mmCIF file of the C-alpha atoms, coordinates in Angstrom:
data_MODEL
# 
_entry.id   MODEL 
# 
loop_
_atom_site.group_PDB 
_atom_site.id 
_atom_site.type_symbol 
_atom_site.label_atom_id 
_atom_site.label_alt_id 
_atom_site.label_comp_id 
_atom_site.label_asym_id 
_atom_site.label_entity_id 
_atom_site.label_seq_id 
_atom_site.pdbx_PDB_ins_code 
_atom_site.Cartn_x 
_atom_site.Cartn_y 
_atom_site.Cartn_z 
_atom_site.occupancy 
_atom_site.B_iso_or_equiv 
_atom_site.pdbx_formal_charge 
_atom_site.auth_seq_id 
_atom_site.auth_comp_id 
_atom_site.auth_asym_id 
_atom_site.auth_atom_id 
_atom_site.pdbx_PDB_model_num 
ATOM 1   C CA . GLN A 1 1   ? 0.000   0.000  0.000   1.00 0.00 ? 1   GLN A CA 1 
ATOM 2   C CA . VAL A 1 2   ? 1.203   3.485  -0.834  1.00 0.00 ? 2   VAL A CA 1 
ATOM 3   C CA . GLN A 1 3   ? 0.621   6.387  1.525   1.00 0.00 ? 3   GLN A CA 1 
ATOM 4   C CA . LEU A 1 4   ? 1.009   9.974  0.380   1.00 0.00 ? 4   LEU A CA 1 
ATOM 5   C CA . VAL A 1 5   ? 1.286   12.955 2.723   1.00 0.00 ? 5   VAL A CA 1 
ATOM 6   C CA . GLU A 1 6   ? 1.164   16.535 1.441   1.00 0.00 ? 6   GLU A CA 1 
ATOM 7   C CA . SER A 1 7   ? 2.463   19.586 3.262   1.00 0.00 ? 7   SER A CA 1 
ATOM 8   C CA . GLY A 1 8   ? 3.387   23.190 2.599   1.00 0.00 ? 8   GLY A CA 1 
ATOM 9   C CA . GLY A 1 9   ? 0.062   24.850 1.957   1.00 0.00 ? 9   GLY A CA 1 
ATOM 10  C CA . GLU A 1 10  ? -0.662  28.184 3.610   1.00 0.00 ? 10  GLU A CA 1 
ATOM 11  C CA . LEU A 1 11  ? -2.067  31.683 3.124   1.00 0.00 ? 11  LEU A CA 1 
ATOM 12  C CA . VAL A 1 12  ? -0.036  33.883 0.776   1.00 0.00 ? 12  VAL A CA 1 
ATOM 13  C CA . GLN A 1 13  ? -0.546  37.159 -1.042  1.00 0.00 ? 13  GLN A CA 1 
ATOM 14  C CA . THR A 1 14  ? -1.001  37.531 -4.794  1.00 0.00 ? 14  THR A CA 1 
ATOM 15  C CA . GLY A 1 15  ? 2.359   37.191 -6.504  1.00 0.00 ? 15  GLY A CA 1 
ATOM 16  C CA . GLY A 1 16  ? 3.818   35.100 -3.699  1.00 0.00 ? 16  GLY A CA 1 
ATOM 17  C CA . SER A 1 17  ? 5.402   31.652 -3.813  1.00 0.00 ? 17  SER A CA 1 
ATOM 18  C CA . LEU A 1 18  ? 5.022   28.329 -2.027  1.00 0.00 ? 18  LEU A CA 1 
ATOM 19  C CA . ARG A 1 19  ? 6.569   24.877 -2.256  1.00 0.00 ? 19  ARG A CA 1 
ATOM 20  C CA . LEU A 1 20  ? 4.297   21.914 -1.668  1.00 0.00 ? 20  LEU A CA 1 
ATOM 21  C CA . SER A 1 21  ? 5.724   18.510 -0.738  1.00 0.00 ? 21  SER A CA 1 
ATOM 22  C CA . CYS A 1 22  ? 4.323   15.016 -1.159  1.00 0.00 ? 22  CYS A CA 1 
ATOM 23  C CA . ALA A 1 23  ? 6.092   12.344 0.871   1.00 0.00 ? 23  ALA A CA 1 
ATOM 24  C CA . ALA A 1 24  ? 5.504   8.749  -0.246  1.00 0.00 ? 24  ALA A CA 1 
ATOM 25  C CA . SER A 1 25  ? 5.672   5.840  2.155   1.00 0.00 ? 25  SER A CA 1 
ATOM 26  C CA . ALA A 1 26  ? 6.924   3.087  -0.112  1.00 0.00 ? 26  ALA A CA 1 
ATOM 27  C CA . ARG A 1 27  ? 10.033  2.739  -2.227  1.00 0.00 ? 27  ARG A CA 1 
ATOM 28  C CA . ALA A 1 28  ? 7.838   1.003  -4.778  1.00 0.00 ? 28  ALA A CA 1 
ATOM 29  C CA . VAL A 1 29  ? 6.310   4.378  -5.556  1.00 0.00 ? 29  VAL A CA 1 
ATOM 30  C CA . ARG A 1 30  ? 9.310   4.929  -7.770  1.00 0.00 ? 30  ARG A CA 1 
ATOM 31  C CA . LEU A 1 31  ? 7.577   2.717  -10.319 1.00 0.00 ? 31  LEU A CA 1 
ATOM 32  C CA . PHE A 1 32  ? 4.506   4.897  -10.255 1.00 0.00 ? 32  PHE A CA 1 
ATOM 33  C CA . PHE A 1 33  ? 3.359   7.906  -12.210 1.00 0.00 ? 33  PHE A CA 1 
ATOM 34  C CA . MET A 1 34  ? 2.791   10.925 -9.994  1.00 0.00 ? 34  MET A CA 1 
ATOM 35  C CA . GLY A 1 35  ? 0.537   13.929 -10.252 1.00 0.00 ? 35  GLY A CA 1 
ATOM 36  C CA . TRP A 1 36  ? -0.755  17.044 -8.541  1.00 0.00 ? 36  TRP A CA 1 
ATOM 37  C CA . PHE A 1 37  ? -4.426  18.008 -8.632  1.00 0.00 ? 37  PHE A CA 1 
ATOM 38  C CA . ARG A 1 38  ? -6.397  20.789 -6.989  1.00 0.00 ? 38  ARG A CA 1 
ATOM 39  C CA . GLN A 1 39  ? -9.993  21.383 -5.986  1.00 0.00 ? 39  GLN A CA 1 
ATOM 40  C CA . ALA A 1 40  ? -11.546 24.762 -5.296  1.00 0.00 ? 40  ALA A CA 1 
ATOM 41  C CA . PRO A 1 41  ? -14.834 25.109 -3.369  1.00 0.00 ? 41  PRO A CA 1 
ATOM 42  C CA . GLY A 1 42  ? -17.789 24.181 -5.560  1.00 0.00 ? 42  GLY A CA 1 
ATOM 43  C CA . LYS A 1 43  ? -15.572 22.999 -8.413  1.00 0.00 ? 43  LYS A CA 1 
ATOM 44  C CA . GLU A 1 44  ? -14.408 19.648 -9.697  1.00 0.00 ? 44  GLU A CA 1 
ATOM 45  C CA . ARG A 1 45  ? -10.929 18.343 -8.982  1.00 0.00 ? 45  ARG A CA 1 
ATOM 46  C CA . GLU A 1 46  ? -8.621  19.475 -11.772 1.00 0.00 ? 46  GLU A CA 1 
ATOM 47  C CA . PHE A 1 47  ? -5.258  18.346 -13.069 1.00 0.00 ? 47  PHE A CA 1 
ATOM 48  C CA . VAL A 1 48  ? -2.259  20.570 -12.319 1.00 0.00 ? 48  VAL A CA 1 
ATOM 49  C CA . ALA A 1 49  ? 0.914   18.670 -13.268 1.00 0.00 ? 49  ALA A CA 1 
ATOM 50  C CA . ARG A 1 50  ? 2.349   15.173 -13.625 1.00 0.00 ? 50  ARG A CA 1 
ATOM 51  C CA . ILE A 1 51  ? 5.775   13.511 -13.636 1.00 0.00 ? 51  ILE A CA 1 
ATOM 52  C CA . THR A 1 52  ? 7.312   10.065 -13.949 1.00 0.00 ? 52  THR A CA 1 
ATOM 53  C CA . TRP A 1 53  ? 9.739   8.740  -11.371 1.00 0.00 ? 53  TRP A CA 1 
ATOM 54  C CA . SER A 1 54  ? 11.867  7.052  -13.982 1.00 0.00 ? 54  SER A CA 1 
ATOM 55  C CA . GLY A 1 55  ? 12.398  9.728  -16.554 1.00 0.00 ? 55  GLY A CA 1 
ATOM 56  C CA . GLY A 1 56  ? 11.149  12.846 -14.852 1.00 0.00 ? 56  GLY A CA 1 
ATOM 57  C CA . PHE A 1 57  ? 8.987   13.710 -17.871 1.00 0.00 ? 57  PHE A CA 1 
ATOM 58  C CA . THR A 1 58  ? 6.684   16.551 -16.916 1.00 0.00 ? 58  THR A CA 1 
ATOM 59  C CA . TYR A 1 59  ? 3.406   17.974 -18.194 1.00 0.00 ? 59  TYR A CA 1 
ATOM 60  C CA . TYR A 1 60  ? 1.376   20.935 -16.942 1.00 0.00 ? 60  TYR A CA 1 
ATOM 61  C CA . ALA A 1 61  ? -2.100  22.344 -17.198 1.00 0.00 ? 61  ALA A CA 1 
ATOM 62  C CA . ASP A 1 62  ? -2.169  25.487 -19.326 1.00 0.00 ? 62  ASP A CA 1 
ATOM 63  C CA . SER A 1 63  ? -3.380  27.521 -16.350 1.00 0.00 ? 63  SER A CA 1 
ATOM 64  C CA . VAL A 1 64  ? -0.173  26.884 -14.389 1.00 0.00 ? 64  VAL A CA 1 
ATOM 65  C CA . LYS A 1 65  ? 2.430   26.474 -17.127 1.00 0.00 ? 65  LYS A CA 1 
ATOM 66  C CA . ASP A 1 66  ? 5.429   28.778 -16.627 1.00 0.00 ? 66  ASP A CA 1 
ATOM 67  C CA . ARG A 1 67  ? 4.387   29.466 -13.004 1.00 0.00 ? 67  ARG A CA 1 
ATOM 68  C CA . PHE A 1 68  ? 4.448   26.022 -11.361 1.00 0.00 ? 68  PHE A CA 1 
ATOM 69  C CA . THR A 1 69  ? 7.244   23.438 -11.423 1.00 0.00 ? 69  THR A CA 1 
ATOM 70  C CA . ILE A 1 70  ? 6.902   19.760 -10.510 1.00 0.00 ? 70  ILE A CA 1 
ATOM 71  C CA . SER A 1 71  ? 9.990   17.847 -9.387  1.00 0.00 ? 71  SER A CA 1 
ATOM 72  C CA . LEU A 1 72  ? 11.197  14.763 -7.544  1.00 0.00 ? 72  LEU A CA 1 
ATOM 73  C CA . ASP A 1 73  ? 13.768  13.788 -4.949  1.00 0.00 ? 73  ASP A CA 1 
ATOM 74  C CA . ASN A 1 74  ? 14.246  10.067 -5.513  1.00 0.00 ? 74  ASN A CA 1 
ATOM 75  C CA . ALA A 1 75  ? 16.431  9.643  -2.436  1.00 0.00 ? 75  ALA A CA 1 
ATOM 76  C CA . LYS A 1 76  ? 13.631  10.988 -0.243  1.00 0.00 ? 76  LYS A CA 1 
ATOM 77  C CA . SER A 1 77  ? 10.725  9.460  -2.233  1.00 0.00 ? 77  SER A CA 1 
ATOM 78  C CA . THR A 1 78  ? 9.263   12.940 -2.258  1.00 0.00 ? 78  THR A CA 1 
ATOM 79  C CA . MET A 1 79  ? 7.555   14.962 -4.977  1.00 0.00 ? 79  MET A CA 1 
ATOM 80  C CA . TYR A 1 80  ? 7.401   18.736 -4.956  1.00 0.00 ? 80  TYR A CA 1 
ATOM 81  C CA . LEU A 1 81  ? 5.322   21.459 -6.571  1.00 0.00 ? 81  LEU A CA 1 
ATOM 82  C CA . GLN A 1 82  ? 6.866   24.918 -6.669  1.00 0.00 ? 82  GLN A CA 1 
ATOM 83  C CA . LEU A 1 83  ? 4.168   27.565 -7.036  1.00 0.00 ? 83  LEU A CA 1 
ATOM 84  C CA . ASN A 1 84  ? 5.292   31.006 -8.203  1.00 0.00 ? 84  ASN A CA 1 
ATOM 85  C CA . ASN A 1 85  ? 3.420   34.193 -9.086  1.00 0.00 ? 85  ASN A CA 1 
ATOM 86  C CA . LEU A 1 86  ? 0.340   32.930 -7.282  1.00 0.00 ? 86  LEU A CA 1 
ATOM 87  C CA . LYS A 1 87  ? -3.084  34.289 -8.158  1.00 0.00 ? 87  LYS A CA 1 
ATOM 88  C CA . PRO A 1 88  ? -6.388  34.234 -6.235  1.00 0.00 ? 88  PRO A CA 1 
ATOM 89  C CA . ASP A 1 89  ? -7.678  31.668 -8.778  1.00 0.00 ? 89  ASP A CA 1 
ATOM 90  C CA . ASP A 1 90  ? -4.991  29.274 -7.504  1.00 0.00 ? 90  ASP A CA 1 
ATOM 91  C CA . THR A 1 91  ? -6.803  29.032 -4.167  1.00 0.00 ? 91  THR A CA 1 
ATOM 92  C CA . ALA A 1 92  ? -7.702  25.372 -3.645  1.00 0.00 ? 92  ALA A CA 1 
ATOM 93  C CA . VAL A 1 93  ? -6.908  22.197 -1.764  1.00 0.00 ? 93  VAL A CA 1 
ATOM 94  C CA . TYR A 1 94  ? -3.921  20.623 -3.515  1.00 0.00 ? 94  TYR A CA 1 
ATOM 95  C CA . TYR A 1 95  ? -3.667  16.833 -3.679  1.00 0.00 ? 95  TYR A CA 1 
ATOM 96  C CA . CYS A 1 96  ? -0.849  14.558 -4.756  1.00 0.00 ? 96  CYS A CA 1 
ATOM 97  C CA . ALA A 1 97  ? -1.702  11.263 -6.403  1.00 0.00 ? 97  ALA A CA 1 
ATOM 98  C CA . ALA A 1 98  ? 0.008   8.098  -7.645  1.00 0.00 ? 98  ALA A CA 1 
ATOM 99  C CA . SER A 1 99  ? -0.889  5.753  -10.472 1.00 0.00 ? 99  SER A CA 1 
ATOM 100 C CA . SER A 1 100 ? 0.662   2.324  -10.989 1.00 0.00 ? 100 SER A CA 1 
ATOM 101 C CA . THR A 1 101 ? -0.533  1.974  -14.547 1.00 0.00 ? 101 THR A CA 1 
ATOM 102 C CA . THR A 1 102 ? -1.344  5.203  -16.312 1.00 0.00 ? 102 THR A CA 1 
ATOM 103 C CA . LEU A 1 103 ? 0.350   8.470  -17.186 1.00 0.00 ? 103 LEU A CA 1 
ATOM 104 C CA . THR A 1 104 ? -2.775  10.596 -17.372 1.00 0.00 ? 104 THR A CA 1 
ATOM 105 C CA . THR A 1 105 ? -4.365  13.943 -16.562 1.00 0.00 ? 105 THR A CA 1 
ATOM 106 C CA . ARG A 1 106 ? -7.592  12.272 -15.410 1.00 0.00 ? 106 ARG A CA 1 
ATOM 107 C CA . ALA A 1 107 ? -8.138  11.983 -11.668 1.00 0.00 ? 107 ALA A CA 1 
ATOM 108 C CA . SER A 1 108 ? -9.839  8.621  -12.208 1.00 0.00 ? 108 SER A CA 1 
ATOM 109 C CA . GLY A 1 109 ? -6.531  7.195  -13.394 1.00 0.00 ? 109 GLY A CA 1 
ATOM 110 C CA . TYR A 1 110 ? -4.850  7.553  -9.988  1.00 0.00 ? 110 TYR A CA 1 
ATOM 111 C CA . GLU A 1 111 ? -5.326  4.897  -7.266  1.00 0.00 ? 111 GLU A CA 1 
ATOM 112 C CA . TYR A 1 112 ? -3.598  6.588  -4.349  1.00 0.00 ? 112 TYR A CA 1 
ATOM 113 C CA . TRP A 1 113 ? -4.293  10.055 -2.938  1.00 0.00 ? 113 TRP A CA 1 
ATOM 114 C CA . GLY A 1 114 ? -3.006  12.206 -0.135  1.00 0.00 ? 114 GLY A CA 1 
ATOM 115 C CA . GLN A 1 115 ? -5.238  14.079 2.285   1.00 0.00 ? 115 GLN A CA 1 
ATOM 116 C CA . GLY A 1 116 ? -4.645  17.457 0.645   1.00 0.00 ? 116 GLY A CA 1 
ATOM 117 C CA . THR A 1 117 ? -3.068  20.732 1.708   1.00 0.00 ? 117 THR A CA 1 
ATOM 118 C CA . GLN A 1 118 ? -4.855  24.099 1.583   1.00 0.00 ? 118 GLN A CA 1 
ATOM 119 C CA . VAL A 1 119 ? -3.416  26.930 -0.491  1.00 0.00 ? 119 VAL A CA 1 
ATOM 120 C CA . THR A 1 120 ? -5.119  30.292 -0.106  1.00 0.00 ? 120 THR A CA 1 
ATOM 121 C CA . VAL A 1 121 ? -4.064  33.307 -2.168  1.00 0.00 ? 121 VAL A CA 1 
ATOM 122 C CA . SER A 1 122 ? -5.315  36.677 -0.964  1.00 0.00 ? 122 SER A CA 1 
ATOM 123 C CA . SER A 1 123 ? -5.877  39.570 -3.354  1.00 0.00 ? 123 SER A CA 1 
# 
């Protein structure tokens, strides 16, 4: 079983930066595909970014491209999301997720989820 624990969310002002972390419990997660999603109040969960443990190939949603950066620390089994130039529309609960089979932007493709970390951007 894979456990994922997010941290790093907090209240920031518009234009600020944050780094979110996702610590994975199992070394086997290195075989998985990893992603970040977010969910704002009253909205569906949406894809933010994804990465592969093996090759580090990354892909971003258009809304965050050039502002957010996804990365990995294999030695720590930890995934990160660097959030720069934050906007009020980025306010959401951010979730990390792991898939053993699929490199996808669909939430339904991920079997394992963290509990989420709240990011709030004030205007």
